[in-house]
DRENDO-1510 file (C-alpha; in Angstrom, 1 decimal, always signed):
<recs>
REC; n; res; u; v; w
REC; 1; MET; -36.4; +31.6; -74.7 .
REC; 2; LYS; -39.2; +31.0; -77.2 .
REC; 3; LEU; -42.7; +31.1; -76.0 .
REC; 4; ALA; -44.6; +27.7; -75.9 .
REC; 5; HIS; -47.8; +28.3; -77.6 .
REC; 6; SER; -50.9; +26.0; -77.7 .
REC; 7; ASP; -53.5; +25.7; -80.5 .
REC; 8; ARG; -56.2; +25.7; -78.1 .
REC; 9; VAL; -55.0; +28.8; -76.0 .
REC; 10; ILE; -58.8; +30.5; -76.0 .
REC; 11; ALA; -61.8; +28.9; -77.9 .
REC; 12; PRO; -62.8; +31.7; -80.5 .
REC; 13; ALA; -65.8; +33.6; -79.6 .
REC; 14; PRO; -67.8; +34.2; -82.8 .
REC; 15; GLY; -69.6; +37.6; -82.7 .
REC; 16; ALA; -67.1; +39.2; -80.1 .
REC; 17; HIS; -66.6; +42.9; -81.2 .
REC; 18; GLY; -66.4; +42.0; -85.1 .
REC; 19; GLY; -65.9; +38.2; -84.6 .
REC; 20; LEU; -63.6; +37.1; -87.5 .
REC; 21; ASP; -63.7; +40.3; -89.6 .
REC; 22; ALA; -60.0; +41.2; -89.8 .
REC; 23; SER; -60.9; +45.0; -90.7 .
REC; 24; ALA; -63.3; +45.2; -87.9 .
REC; 25; LEU; -60.8; +43.9; -85.6 .
REC; 26; ALA; -58.2; +46.2; -86.9 .
REC; 27; ARG; -60.7; +49.3; -86.2 .
REC; 28; ARG; -61.3; +47.9; -82.7 .
REC; 29; TYR; -57.7; +47.6; -82.1 .
REC; 30; ALA; -56.6; +51.1; -83.1 .
REC; 31; GLY; -59.6; +52.4; -81.2 .
REC; 32; VAL; -58.5; +51.0; -77.8 .
REC; 33; ARG; -55.0; +51.6; -78.3 .
REC; 34; ALA; -55.9; +55.3; -78.9 .
REC; 35; GLN; -57.9; +55.5; -75.9 .
REC; 36; THR; -55.0; +54.5; -73.8 .
REC; 37; MET; -52.9; +57.2; -75.1 .
REC; 38; ALA; -55.5; +59.8; -74.5 .
REC; 39; LEU; -55.4; +58.9; -70.8 .
REC; 40; ALA; -51.6; +59.5; -70.8 .
REC; 41; GLN; -51.9; +62.7; -72.9 .
REC; 42; PRO; -52.1; +65.2; -69.8 .
REC; 43; LEU; -49.3; +63.9; -68.0 .
REC; 44; SER; -45.4; +64.9; -68.0 .
REC; 45; GLU; -42.6; +62.3; -68.2 .
REC; 46; ALA; -42.2; +62.6; -64.5 .
REC; 47; ASP; -45.6; +61.8; -63.7 .
REC; 48; CYS; -45.4; +58.8; -66.1 .
REC; 49; GLN; -42.1; +57.5; -64.3 .
REC; 50; VAL; -42.9; +57.4; -60.7 .
REC; 51; GLN; -44.1; +54.3; -58.9 .
REC; 52; SER; -46.1; +55.2; -55.6 .
REC; 53; MET; -46.2; +51.8; -54.0 .
REC; 54; PRO; -45.6; +48.2; -55.1 .
REC; 55; ASP; -49.1; +47.5; -56.0 .
REC; 56; ALA; -49.3; +50.4; -58.5 .
REC; 57; SER; -47.1; +50.7; -61.7 .
REC; 58; PRO; -45.9; +53.9; -63.5 .
REC; 59; THR; -48.0; +54.9; -66.4 .
REC; 60; LYS; -45.1; +54.3; -68.7 .
REC; 61; TRP; -44.9; +50.7; -67.6 .
REC; 62; HIS; -48.6; +50.3; -68.2 .
REC; 63; LEU; -48.0; +52.0; -72.0 .
REC; 64; ALA; -45.3; +49.4; -72.5 .
REC; 65; HIS; -46.7; +46.5; -71.0 .
REC; 66; VAL; -50.1; +46.3; -72.7 .
REC; 67; THR; -47.8; +46.6; -76.1 .
REC; 68; TRP; -45.5; +43.7; -74.9 .
REC; 69; PHE; -48.9; +41.6; -74.7 .
REC; 70; PHE; -49.4; +41.9; -78.3 .
REC; 71; GLU; -45.8; +41.7; -79.6 .
REC; 72; THR; -45.4; +38.5; -77.5 .
REC; 73; PHE; -48.5; +36.7; -77.7 .
REC; 74; VAL; -49.6; +37.6; -81.3 .
REC; 75; LEU; -46.6; +39.0; -83.3 .
REC; 76; GLU; -44.2; +36.4; -82.2 .
REC; 77; ARG; -46.4; +33.7; -83.1 .
REC; 78; PHE; -47.8; +34.9; -86.5 .
REC; 79; GLU; -45.7; +37.9; -88.1 .
REC; 80; PRO; -43.3; +36.3; -90.8 .
REC; 81; GLY; -39.7; +36.6; -89.9 .
REC; 82; PHE; -40.6; +38.0; -86.4 .
REC; 83; LYS; -38.0; +40.1; -84.6 .
REC; 84; PRO; -38.5; +41.7; -81.3 .
REC; 85; HIS; -38.5; +45.3; -81.2 .
REC; 86; HIS; -35.9; +45.2; -78.3 .
REC; 87; PRO; -34.9; +41.9; -76.6 .
REC; 88; ALA; -34.6; +43.5; -73.1 .
REC; 89; PHE; -38.3; +44.6; -73.3 .
REC; 90; ARG; -39.3; +40.7; -73.0 .
REC; 91; VAL; -38.2; +41.1; -69.3 .
REC; 92; LEU; -38.8; +44.5; -68.5 .
REC; 93; PHE; -42.4; +44.6; -69.5 .
REC; 94; ASN; -43.5; +41.0; -68.6 .
REC; 95; SER; -45.8; +41.3; -65.7 .
REC; 96; TYR; -46.4; +37.7; -64.3 .
REC; 97; TYR; -46.2; +35.3; -67.0 .
REC; 98; HIS; -43.7; +32.6; -66.0 .
REC; 99; GLY; -44.4; +30.9; -69.1 .
REC; 100; VAL; -42.9; +33.4; -71.1 .
REC; 101; GLY; -39.8; +34.0; -69.0 .
REC; 102; GLU; -38.2; +36.2; -66.4 .
REC; 103; GLN; -39.9; +39.4; -65.2 .
REC; 104; HIS; -38.5; +42.6; -63.7 .
REC; 105; PRO; -39.3; +42.9; -60.1 .
REC; 106; ARG; -42.8; +44.6; -59.8 .
REC; 107; PRO; -41.8; +46.9; -56.9 .
REC; 108; GLN; -39.0; +48.2; -58.9 .
REC; 109; ARG; -40.8; +49.2; -62.0 .
REC; 110; GLY; -40.6; +52.8; -61.0 .
REC; 111; LEU; -36.5; +52.5; -61.1 .
REC; 112; VAL; -36.7; +51.9; -64.9 .
REC; 113; THR; -35.9; +55.3; -66.2 .
REC; 114; ARG; -34.8; +54.0; -69.5 .
REC; 115; PRO; -36.5; +53.5; -71.8 .
REC; 116; GLY; -37.7; +56.8; -71.7 .
REC; 117; LEU; -41.3; +58.0; -72.5 .
REC; 118; ALA; -40.6; +58.9; -75.9 .
REC; 119; GLU; -39.0; +55.5; -76.6 .
REC; 120; VAL; -42.0; +53.7; -75.1 .
REC; 121; LYS; -44.4; +55.7; -77.3 .
REC; 122; ALA; -42.1; +54.7; -80.2 .
REC; 123; TYR; -42.4; +50.9; -79.1 .
REC; 124; ARG; -46.3; +51.3; -79.1 .
REC; 125; ALA; -46.4; +52.8; -82.5 .
REC; 126; ALA; -43.9; +50.3; -84.0 .
REC; 127; VAL; -46.1; +47.4; -82.6 .
REC; 128; ASP; -49.3; +49.2; -83.7 .
REC; 129; GLU; -47.8; +49.4; -87.3 .
REC; 130; ARG; -46.8; +45.5; -87.2 .
REC; 131; MET; -50.2; +44.5; -85.9 .
REC; 132; ALA; -52.0; +46.5; -88.6 .
REC; 133; ALA; -49.8; +44.7; -91.3 .
REC; 134; LEU; -50.5; +41.5; -89.7 .
REC; 135; LEU; -54.3; +41.9; -89.8 .
REC; 136; ALA; -54.3; +43.2; -93.4 .
REC; 137; ARG; -52.5; +40.2; -94.6 .
REC; 138; ALA; -54.6; +38.6; -97.3 .
REC; 139; ALA; -53.0; +35.1; -96.9 .
REC; 140; LEU; -53.7; +34.2; -93.4 .
REC; 141; ALA; -55.3; +31.0; -93.0 .
REC; 142; PRO; -59.1; +31.0; -91.6 .
REC; 143; GLN; -57.7; +29.1; -88.6 .
REC; 144; ASP; -55.0; +31.4; -87.9 .
REC; 145; LEU; -57.2; +34.4; -88.2 .
REC; 146; ALA; -59.6; +32.8; -85.9 .
REC; 147; THR; -56.9; +32.4; -83.2 .
REC; 148; ILE; -55.3; +35.8; -83.9 .
REC; 149; ALA; -58.9; +37.6; -83.6 .
REC; 150; THR; -59.2; +35.7; -80.2 .
REC; 151; LEU; -55.8; +36.6; -78.8 .
REC; 152; VAL; -56.2; +40.3; -80.1 .
REC; 153; GLU; -59.8; +40.7; -78.3 .
REC; 154; LEU; -58.0; +39.3; -75.2 .
REC; 155; GLY; -55.2; +41.9; -75.4 .
REC; 156; LEU; -57.8; +44.6; -75.8 .
REC; 157; GLN; -59.8; +43.5; -72.9 .
REC; 158; HIS; -56.4; +43.3; -71.2 .
REC; 159; GLU; -55.5; +46.8; -72.3 .
REC; 160; GLN; -58.8; +48.1; -70.9 .
REC; 161; GLN; -58.2; +46.7; -67.4 .
REC; 162; HIS; -54.8; +48.9; -67.8 .
REC; 163; GLN; -56.6; +51.8; -68.9 .
REC; 164; GLU; -58.4; +51.8; -65.4 .
REC; 165; LEU; -55.2; +50.9; -63.7 .
REC; 166; VAL; -53.5; +53.8; -65.4 .
REC; 167; LEU; -56.0; +56.1; -63.7 .
REC; 168; THR; -56.1; +54.3; -60.3 .
REC; 169; ASP; -52.6; +54.2; -60.1 .
REC; 170; LEU; -52.0; +57.8; -61.0 .
REC; 171; LYS; -54.8; +58.9; -58.4 .
REC; 172; HIS; -52.6; +57.0; -55.8 .
REC; 173; LEU; -49.3; +58.8; -56.9 .
REC; 174; PHE; -51.0; +62.3; -57.0 .
REC; 175; GLY; -52.6; +61.7; -53.6 .
REC; 176; CYS; -49.2; +61.1; -51.9 .
REC; 177; ASN; -48.2; +64.8; -53.2 .
REC; 178; PRO; -49.5; +67.3; -50.6 .
REC; 179; LEU; -50.0; +69.8; -53.5 .
REC; 180; ALA; -53.0; +67.6; -54.7 .
REC; 181; PRO; -52.2; +67.9; -58.2 .
REC; 182; VAL; -55.1; +67.9; -60.8 .
REC; 183; TYR; -54.9; +65.2; -63.4 .
REC; 184; ARG; -57.8; +67.0; -65.3 .
REC; 185; ALA; -60.4; +69.6; -64.7 .
REC; 186; ALA; -63.9; +68.3; -63.5 .
REC; 187; ARG; -66.2; +67.8; -66.4 .
REC; 188; ALA; -69.6; +66.9; -64.6 .
REC; 189; PRO; -72.4; +65.9; -67.0 .
REC; 190; ALA; -75.3; +68.3; -67.3 .
REC; 191; ALA; -77.7; +65.4; -66.5 .
REC; 192; VAL; -76.8; +65.0; -62.9 .
REC; 193; ALA; -79.6; +65.9; -60.8 .
REC; 194; PRO; -79.1; +68.1; -57.4 .
REC; 195; MET; -77.6; +66.1; -54.6 .
REC; 196; THR; -80.5; +65.3; -52.8 .
REC; 197; ALA; -80.7; +62.7; -50.1 .
REC; 198; THR; -82.2; +59.4; -51.1 .
REC; 199; PRO; -83.5; +57.1; -48.4 .
REC; 200; HIS; -81.7; +53.6; -48.3 .
REC; 201; GLY; -84.3; +50.9; -49.3 .
REC; 202; TRP; -84.3; +47.2; -49.8 .
REC; 203; CYS; -85.0; +45.0; -52.9 .
REC; 204; ALA; -86.6; +41.5; -51.8 .
REC; 205; VAL; -85.5; +38.4; -53.6 .
REC; 206; GLU; -87.6; +35.3; -53.1 .
REC; 207; GLY; -84.6; +32.9; -53.7 .
REC; 208; GLY; -84.4; +29.8; -55.4 .
REC; 209; LEU; -82.4; +28.2; -58.2 .
REC; 210; THR; -80.8; +30.5; -60.6 .
REC; 211; HIS; -77.7; +30.4; -63.0 .
REC; 212; ILE; -74.6; +32.7; -62.9 .
REC; 213; GLY; -71.7; +32.8; -65.2 .
REC; 214; HIS; -71.1; +33.9; -68.7 .
REC; 215; ALA; -73.1; +32.3; -71.4 .
REC; 216; GLY; -73.7; +33.0; -75.2 .
REC; 217; GLU; -71.6; +34.8; -77.7 .
REC; 218; GLY; -69.2; +37.6; -76.9 .
REC; 219; PHE; -66.0; +37.8; -74.9 .
REC; 220; ALA; -65.7; +36.5; -71.4 .
REC; 221; PHE; -62.6; +35.7; -69.2 .
REC; 222; ASP; -61.9; +32.1; -68.1 .
REC; 223; ASN; -63.0; +32.8; -64.7 .
REC; 224; GLU; -66.5; +33.8; -65.9 .
REC; 225; ARG; -67.1; +30.3; -67.1 .
REC; 226; PRO; -68.7; +27.8; -66.9 .
REC; 227; ARG; -72.3; +29.0; -66.4 .
REC; 228; HIS; -73.7; +26.9; -63.5 .
REC; 229; ALA; -76.6; +26.6; -61.2 .
REC; 230; VAL; -76.7; +28.3; -57.7 .
REC; 231; HIS; -79.2; +28.3; -55.0 .
REC; 232; LEU; -80.2; +31.4; -53.3 .
REC; 233; GLN; -81.7; +31.7; -50.0 .
REC; 234; PRO; -84.5; +34.4; -49.6 .
REC; 235; HIS; -82.6; +37.8; -49.2 .
REC; 236; ALA; -82.9; +41.4; -49.8 .
REC; 237; LEU; -80.3; +43.8; -51.6 .
REC; 238; GLY; -79.6; +47.3; -50.8 .
REC; 239; ASP; -81.2; +49.5; -53.5 .
REC; 240; ARG; -78.2; +51.7; -53.9 .
REC; 241; LEU; -74.5; +52.4; -52.9 .
REC; 242; LEU; -73.6; +53.6; -49.5 .
REC; 243; THR; -72.9; +57.2; -49.5 .
REC; 244; ASN; -70.3; +59.4; -47.9 .
REC; 245; GLY; -72.8; +60.8; -45.4 .
REC; 246; GLU; -73.8; +57.4; -44.2 .
REC; 247; TRP; -70.1; +56.5; -43.8 .
REC; 248; LEU; -69.6; +59.6; -41.9 .
REC; 249; GLU; -72.2; +58.5; -39.3 .
REC; 250; PHE; -70.0; +55.1; -38.8 .
REC; 251; MET; -67.1; +57.4; -38.3 .
REC; 252; GLN; -68.6; +59.7; -35.7 .
REC; 253; ALA; -70.0; +56.6; -33.8 .
REC; 254; GLY; -66.4; +55.5; -33.4 .
REC; 255; GLY; -66.6; +52.6; -35.9 .
REC; 256; TYR; -62.9; +52.7; -36.5 .
REC; 257; ALA; -62.1; +52.6; -32.7 .
REC; 258; GLU; -64.4; +49.9; -31.9 .
REC; 259; PRO; -63.1; +46.4; -32.2 .
REC; 260; ARG; -66.4; +44.5; -32.1 .
REC; 261; TRP; -67.3; +45.5; -35.6 .
REC; 262; TRP; -64.1; +44.2; -37.1 .
REC; 263; LEU; -62.8; +40.9; -38.4 .
REC; 264; SER; -59.8; +40.0; -36.2 .
REC; 265; ALA; -57.5; +40.6; -39.4 .
REC; 266; GLY; -59.3; +43.8; -40.1 .
REC; 267; TRP; -58.8; +45.1; -36.6 .
REC; 268; ASP; -55.2; +44.2; -36.9 .
REC; 269; TRP; -54.9; +46.3; -40.2 .
REC; 270; VAL; -56.6; +49.2; -38.7 .
REC; 271; ARG; -54.5; +49.5; -35.7 .
REC; 272; ALA; -51.2; +49.0; -37.7 .
REC; 273; GLN; -52.3; +51.4; -40.4 .
REC; 274; ARG; -54.0; +53.9; -38.2 .
REC; 275; ILE; -56.8; +53.9; -40.4 .
REC; 276; GLU; -59.6; +56.4; -39.4 .
REC; 277; ALA; -61.5; +57.4; -42.8 .
REC; 278; PRO; -61.5; +56.2; -46.3 .
REC; 279; LEU; -58.5; +56.5; -48.4 .
REC; 280; TYR; -57.8; +59.9; -49.6 .
REC; 281; TRP; -60.4; +61.7; -47.1 .
REC; 282; ARG; -58.5; +64.4; -45.4 .
REC; 283; ARG; -59.4; +66.5; -42.2 .
REC; 284; ARG; -60.4; +70.1; -42.5 .
REC; 285; ASP; -59.7; +72.3; -39.3 .
REC; 286; GLY; -62.4; +74.1; -37.7 .
REC; 287; ALA; -65.3; +72.4; -39.3 .
REC; 288; ALA; -67.9; +69.6; -38.3 .
REC; 289; GLY; -69.8; +67.0; -40.1 .
REC; 290; HIS; -69.1; +66.2; -43.6 .
REC; 291; ALA; -67.6; +69.8; -43.9 .
REC; 292; GLY; -64.9; +68.8; -41.8 .
REC; 293; TRP; -63.4; +66.3; -44.4 .
REC; 294; ALA; -62.1; +66.9; -48.0 .
REC; 295; CYS; -61.2; +64.2; -50.3 .
REC; 296; PHE; -58.5; +63.9; -52.9 .
REC; 297; THR; -59.9; +63.1; -56.5 .
REC; 298; LEU; -58.5; +63.1; -60.0 .
REC; 299; HIS; -59.7; +66.6; -60.2 .
REC; 300; GLY; -57.7; +67.8; -57.3 .
REC; 301; GLU; -59.1; +68.2; -53.5 .
REC; 302; ALA; -62.8; +68.6; -53.1 .
REC; 303; PRO; -65.1; +68.8; -50.2 .
REC; 304; VAL; -66.7; +65.4; -49.3 .
REC; 305; ALA; -70.0; +65.3; -50.9 .
REC; 306; PRO; -72.5; +63.5; -48.4 .
REC; 307; HIS; -75.0; +62.0; -51.2 .
REC; 308; THR; -72.0; +60.8; -53.3 .
REC; 309; PRO; -71.1; +56.9; -53.0 .
REC; 310; VAL; -68.2; +56.4; -50.6 .
REC; 311; VAL; -65.3; +54.8; -52.3 .
REC; 312; HIS; -61.7; +53.6; -51.7 .
REC; 313; VAL; -62.7; +51.5; -48.6 .
REC; 314; SER; -61.4; +47.9; -48.0 .
REC; 315; LEU; -63.3; +44.9; -47.7 .
REC; 316; TYR; -62.6; +45.0; -43.9 .
REC; 317; GLU; -64.1; +48.4; -43.7 .
REC; 318; ALA; -67.2; +47.4; -45.6 .
REC; 319; ASP; -67.9; +44.4; -43.7 .
REC; 320; ALA; -67.3; +46.6; -40.3 .
REC; 321; TYR; -69.8; +49.1; -41.5 .
REC; 322; ALA; -72.4; +46.2; -42.1 .
REC; 323; ARG; -72.1; +44.9; -38.8 .
REC; 324; TRP; -72.3; +48.4; -37.2 .
REC; 325; ARG; -75.2; +49.5; -39.2 .
REC; 326; GLY; -76.9; +46.3; -38.4 .
REC; 327; ALA; -76.5; +46.7; -34.8 .
REC; 328; VAL; -78.0; +50.4; -35.0 .
REC; 329; THR; -81.1; +49.1; -37.2 .
REC; 330; GLY; -81.5; +45.7; -35.3 .
REC; 331; GLU; -80.9; +43.8; -38.5 .
REC; 332; ALA; -78.3; +41.1; -39.4 .
REC; 333; LEU; -76.7; +43.1; -42.4 .
REC; 334; ARG; -73.9; +41.8; -44.3 .
REC; 335; LEU; -72.4; +42.2; -47.8 .
REC; 336; PRO; -74.1; +40.5; -50.8 .
REC; 337; THR; -72.6; +37.3; -52.3 .
REC; 338; GLU; -71.5; +37.7; -55.9 .
REC; 339; ALA; -74.3; +35.3; -56.9 .
REC; 340; GLU; -76.7; +37.5; -55.4 .
REC; 341; TRP; -75.3; +40.5; -57.1 .
REC; 342; GLU; -75.1; +38.9; -60.4 .
REC; 343; HIS; -78.7; +37.6; -60.2 .
REC; 344; ALA; -79.9; +41.1; -59.8 .
REC; 345; ALA; -77.7; +42.4; -62.6 .
REC; 346; GLN; -79.0; +39.7; -64.9 .
REC; 347; ALA; -82.6; +40.7; -64.0 .
REC; 348; LEU; -82.1; +44.3; -64.8 .
REC; 349; GLY; -80.6; +43.7; -68.2 .
REC; 350; ALA; -78.3; +45.6; -70.4 .
REC; 351; GLY; -80.4; +49.0; -69.6 .
REC; 352; ALA; -78.7; +49.2; -66.1 .
REC; 353; LEU; -75.5; +48.9; -67.7 .
REC; 354; ALA; -76.1; +51.6; -70.2 .
REC; 355; GLU; -77.0; +54.2; -67.5 .
REC; 356; GLY; -73.9; +53.5; -65.3 .
REC; 357; ASN; -71.4; +56.2; -64.6 .
REC; 358; PHE; -68.1; +54.8; -66.4 .
REC; 359; VAL; -64.9; +56.4; -67.6 .
REC; 360; ASP; -66.9; +57.0; -71.0 .
REC; 361; SER; -69.0; +59.4; -69.1 .
REC; 362; ASP; -65.8; +61.7; -68.6 .
REC; 363; VAL; -66.4; +62.4; -65.2 .
REC; 364; LEU; -63.6; +60.3; -63.4 .
REC; 365; HIS; -65.5; +60.3; -59.9 .
REC; 366; PRO; -68.7; +58.5; -58.6 .
REC; 367; LEU; -72.0; +60.6; -59.0 .
REC; 368; PRO; -74.9; +60.9; -56.7 .
REC; 369; LEU; -77.9; +58.9; -57.4 .
REC; 370; ARG; -79.5; +60.6; -60.5 .
REC; 371; ARG; -83.1; +59.1; -60.2 .
REC; 372; ALA; -84.9; +56.7; -57.8 .
REC; 373; SER; -86.8; +53.5; -58.9 .
REC; 374; ALA; -88.7; +51.9; -55.9 .
REC; 375; GLY; -87.8; +48.3; -55.4 .
REC; 376; THR; -85.1; +47.9; -58.1 .
REC; 377; PRO; -81.5; +47.8; -57.4 .
REC; 378; MET; -79.7; +51.2; -58.5 .
REC; 379; GLN; -76.1; +52.1; -59.3 .
REC; 380; LEU; -75.3; +48.3; -59.9 .
REC; 381; PHE; -73.0; +49.3; -62.9 .
REC; 382; GLY; -70.4; +52.0; -62.7 .
REC; 383; ASP; -69.5; +54.6; -60.0 .
REC; 384; ALA; -67.9; +52.1; -57.7 .
REC; 385; TRP; -66.7; +48.4; -57.8 .
REC; 386; GLU; -68.9; +46.6; -55.0 .
REC; 387; TRP; -67.2; +44.4; -52.6 .
REC; 388; THR; -68.8; +41.0; -52.2 .
REC; 389; ALA; -68.5; +38.5; -49.5 .
REC; 390; SER; -67.5; +35.8; -52.0 .
REC; 391; SER; -63.9; +34.4; -51.9 .
REC; 392; TYR; -62.3; +34.5; -55.3 .
REC; 393; GLN; -62.2; +31.0; -56.6 .
REC; 394; GLY; -63.1; +29.1; -59.7 .
REC; 395; TYR; -66.6; +27.9; -60.5 .
REC; 396; PRO; -67.5; +24.3; -60.5 .
REC; 397; GLY; -65.9; +22.7; -63.6 .
REC; 398; TYR; -63.6; +25.9; -64.1 .
REC; 399; ARG; -60.7; +25.3; -66.5 .
REC; 400; PRO; -58.1; +27.9; -67.0 .
REC; 401; TRP; -57.1; +28.8; -70.7 .
REC; 402; ALA; -54.1; +26.5; -72.0 .
REC; 403; GLY; -50.7; +28.2; -72.7 .
REC; 404; ALA; -49.0; +31.0; -71.0 .
REC; 405; VAL; -52.3; +33.1; -71.3 .
REC; 406; GLY; -53.7; +30.6; -68.6 .
REC; 407; GLU; -51.8; +32.5; -66.0 .
REC; 408; TYR; -53.9; +35.4; -66.3 .
REC; 409; ASN; -56.7; +34.6; -63.9 .
REC; 410; GLY; -56.6; +31.1; -62.3 .
REC; 411; LYS; -53.3; +31.5; -60.2 .
REC; 412; PHE; -54.7; +34.4; -58.1 .
REC; 413; MET; -57.7; +32.3; -56.8 .
REC; 414; VAL; -56.4; +32.6; -53.2 .
REC; 415; ASN; -56.6; +35.2; -50.5 .
REC; 416; GLN; -58.9; +37.5; -52.9 .
REC; 417; TYR; -62.4; +38.4; -52.8 .
REC; 418; VAL; -64.7; +39.3; -55.5 .
REC; 419; LEU; -65.9; +42.8; -56.6 .
REC; 420; ARG; -68.7; +43.4; -59.2 .
REC; 421; GLY; -70.0; +46.1; -61.5 .
REC; 422; GLY; -67.2; +48.4; -62.6 .
REC; 423; SER; -66.4; +52.0; -61.6 .
REC; 424; CYS; -66.2; +55.5; -62.9 .
REC; 425; ALA; -62.7; +54.5; -64.1 .
REC; 426; THR; -63.7; +51.5; -66.1 .
REC; 427; PRO; -64.5; +51.5; -69.8 .
REC; 428; ARG; -68.3; +50.8; -70.3 .
REC; 429; GLU; -68.0; +48.2; -73.0 .
REC; 430; HIS; -65.4; +46.2; -70.7 .
REC; 431; VAL; -68.1; +45.3; -68.1 .
REC; 432; ARG; -71.0; +42.6; -68.1 .
REC; 433; ALA; -73.2; +41.1; -65.4 .
REC; 434; SER; -70.8; +38.2; -65.3 .
REC; 435; TYR; -67.3; +40.2; -64.9 .
REC; 436; ARG; -65.4; +39.2; -61.9 .
REC; 437; ASN; -62.9; +41.6; -60.2 .
REC; 438; PHE; -60.9; +40.5; -57.3 .
REC; 439; PHE; -58.3; +42.1; -54.8 .
REC; 440; PRO; -57.0; +41.3; -51.3 .
REC; 441; ALA; -59.3; +42.4; -48.3 .
REC; 442; GLU; -57.2; +45.3; -47.6 .
REC; 443; THR; -57.1; +47.0; -51.0 .
REC; 444; ARG; -58.3; +50.5; -51.1 .
REC; 445; TRP; -56.8; +52.1; -53.9 .
REC; 446; GLN; -59.5; +51.1; -56.5 .
REC; 447; PHE; -62.7; +52.9; -56.7 .
REC; 448; SER; -64.3; +50.3; -54.3 .
REC; 449; GLY; -67.5; +50.9; -52.8 .
REC; 450; VAL; -70.2; +49.1; -50.6 .
REC; 451; ARG; -73.9; +47.8; -51.2 .
REC; 452; LEU; -75.7; +46.1; -48.3 .
REC; 453; ALA; -77.6; +42.8; -48.2 .
REC; 454; LYS; -79.5; +41.0; -45.6 .
REC; 455; ASP; -81.4; +37.5; -45.1 .
REC; 456; VAL; -85.1; +37.4; -45.1 .
REC; 457; ASP; -87.0; +34.8; -43.1 .
</recs>
């Protein structure tokens, strides 16, 4: 079946990573593709094959799917004499694009032992060669080049999302192994300060009219637009992420056993799943406090560090913690809305993003707060995706992209919540203040953490 294309799939974004400069776009393409292969380099074929749960995918599938994206949405439309690399790959490596055709069932991706890893790598290499030839063509009409540039940029942003998924899916896979396999030895940067306690504080916001959503040049997904006005009530935003030590206080106070802190669906989930701690925390015999717990990381098992941001908690857990801590302090604590979060991120500007701990830091784990800045929100970018109280839905005036790529975001706008800020597994250049991640309330396998908020009279 031939894909039905649209001439208005996505409006070109002038200035986005080289704009319409084909040579710059080719260099960016090669760089992002190489980063993906570098993530897979430490893995065996067996590591790349296994699927640990329906929500995760094998590394081999990720490598093939992001390649399928370029073959399907770019080469099929613009390559002269296009022929598919392998006709069966159109179904095997299609994720959820019904406008393209059938898909192999998501929970069964780990059963696809063939093609093998070597053949998937050859598929990547072949598509890369064809993409390089396409971008080097002198005969491309300016309108075609503009559309190609926009689709390629979308494909690269899509691949960067899958770079993060390679790491989070692999962590879940290795976390199921009692041997606690090491993906890669820890590489903590020398600039990290000693792990000292930083008291939790608040950043007051007067409220009033503000604007959120993407504006100006540069790439953004359709769910980040249009930019629009929102009215914020006076509130205060936590000045940092919650830590493992603070989470342990919730656990020691019986937080996971007391239904009054939990949403009804959250309490049902806790009981059904027998949840008693964040994902990847494991009890250590004969020790008390934080020393009584270890956590699995991409560097293997490690002690729970009390001043490191807590991660791998669900929205249900984040909301329950806010209710519990509010009862302890006598305040009506809650999770921030995504508008409150974005307003703070915009005020801090690009400097806060540049300081964040992303995958580029080569740490692959959240870091403790490295410097304090009174009255300023810290750790807004990197370390941990931050749950918000906002349901994932379209902004006023939202329109999904036309064509099959319009399935990218819009059709998931139900039963999901927004997370903001990126994590230690996210590429730095992939994140911006308007970026919206989204997952169901029970999700814990992402590097998801917590920042508190409260209303101010």
